[in-house]
C-alpha positions in Angstrom: 139.2 25.5 153.4 142.2 24.0 151.6 145.8 24.5 152.7 148.4 25.0 150.0 152.2 24.6 150.2 154.4 25.5 147.2 157.8 24.1 146.6 160.4 23.9 143.8 161.5 27.5 143.4 165.1 28.5 143.1 167.8 30.3 141.1 168.1 29.3 137.4 169.9 30.8 134.4 168.0 32.2 131.5 166.8 29.5 129.2 166.6 27.0 132.0 163.7 25.1 133.5 162.0 24.6 136.9 159.0 22.7 138.1 156.9 24.1 140.8 154.7 21.9 142.9 151.7 22.8 145.1 150.5 20.3 147.6 147.0 20.7 148.9 145.4 19.4 152.1 142.0 19.9 153.8 138.9 19.9 151.7 138.3 17.7 148.7 140.9 18.7 146.2 139.0 17.7 143.1 136.3 20.4 143.5 138.9 23.2 143.2 140.2 24.9 140.2 143.9 25.6 140.8 145.9 28.6 139.6 149.4 29.9 139.6 150.1 33.6 140.1 153.3 35.6 140.5 154.3 38.9 142.0 157.5 40.7 141.1 158.9 43.4 143.4 156.9 46.7 143.0 154.3 45.0 140.8 150.8 43.7 141.3 150.2 40.0 141.6 149.4 38.6 138.1 147.8 35.5 136.7 150.1 32.9 135.2 148.1 29.7 134.6 145.1 27.9 135.8 143.5 24.4 135.5 140.0 23.1 136.0 139.1 20.5 138.6 139.1 17.8 136.0 142.3 19.0 134.3 140.4 19.3 131.0 140.5 23.1 130.8 143.6 25.2 131.1 144.5 28.9 130.6 147.7 30.8 130.4 148.8 34.4 130.4 150.2 35.5 127.0 153.6 36.1 128.6 154.0 32.4 129.5 152.0 30.6 126.8 154.1 28.0 125.0 156.7 28.0 127.8 154.8 27.0 130.9 152.6 24.0 131.4 150.1 23.5 134.3 149.0 20.1 135.3 147.5 18.3 138.3 147.5 14.9 139.9 144.3 14.6 141.9 145.4 11.3 143.4 148.3 13.2 145.0 146.4 16.4 145.7 149.1 18.3 143.8 149.3 20.8 141.0 152.4 21.5 139.0 153.8 24.3 136.9 156.5 23.2 134.5 158.5 26.3 133.4 160.8 26.2 130.5 162.8 28.7 128.5 162.8 30.9 131.6 163.6 34.6 131.2 164.8 37.2 133.7 161.4 38.8 133.6 159.9 35.6 135.0 161.6 36.4 138.3 159.0 36.7 141.0 157.4 35.0 144.0 155.1 32.4 142.6 151.8 31.6 144.4 149.5 28.7 144.2 145.8 29.4 144.6 142.6 27.4 144.8 139.0 28.3 143.7 136.1 26.3 145.0 133.7 25.8 142.1 131.7 23.2 140.2 132.0 25.2 137.0 134.3 24.2 134.2 135.1 27.8 133.3 138.5 29.1 134.1 138.8 32.5 135.7 142.0 34.5 136.0 141.3 37.3 138.5 143.0 37.0 141.9 139.8 38.0 143.7 138.1 34.8 142.5 140.6 32.6 144.4 139.9 32.2 148.1 142.9 30.1 149.2 146.5 30.9 148.8 149.9 29.4 149.5 152.8 31.2 151.1 154.7 31.5 147.8 158.0 30.3 146.4 160.8 32.5 145.0 161.9 32.0 141.4 164.9 34.0 140.3 166.1 33.8 136.7 169.6 35.3 136.1 170.7 36.7 132.7 
């Protein structure tokens, strides 16, 4: 098991930026793919971005592509989500998730991620 703690959420105006961090502890961080998901009120949790254990592969949802960047620092056991050009529709609770795998293929379904953080609120005002 790996424990995940998100930070960096907050209130920002439309067009602004935020950087979320997710610190991992427990099992070896480098064998996990890491993902960011979000859930807005009344909606299902949805995929935002993911990164392979090496950092060599990434994937993004169409709604954030070109605005968000996922990265990881394996020396610090931390994954980041840099969010720019934020829109009110980006408002949600953002969750960090980990998937134990030796594959390089990125997956986006929530059911494939076995470890989750508690979430951090991101609110974008218009």
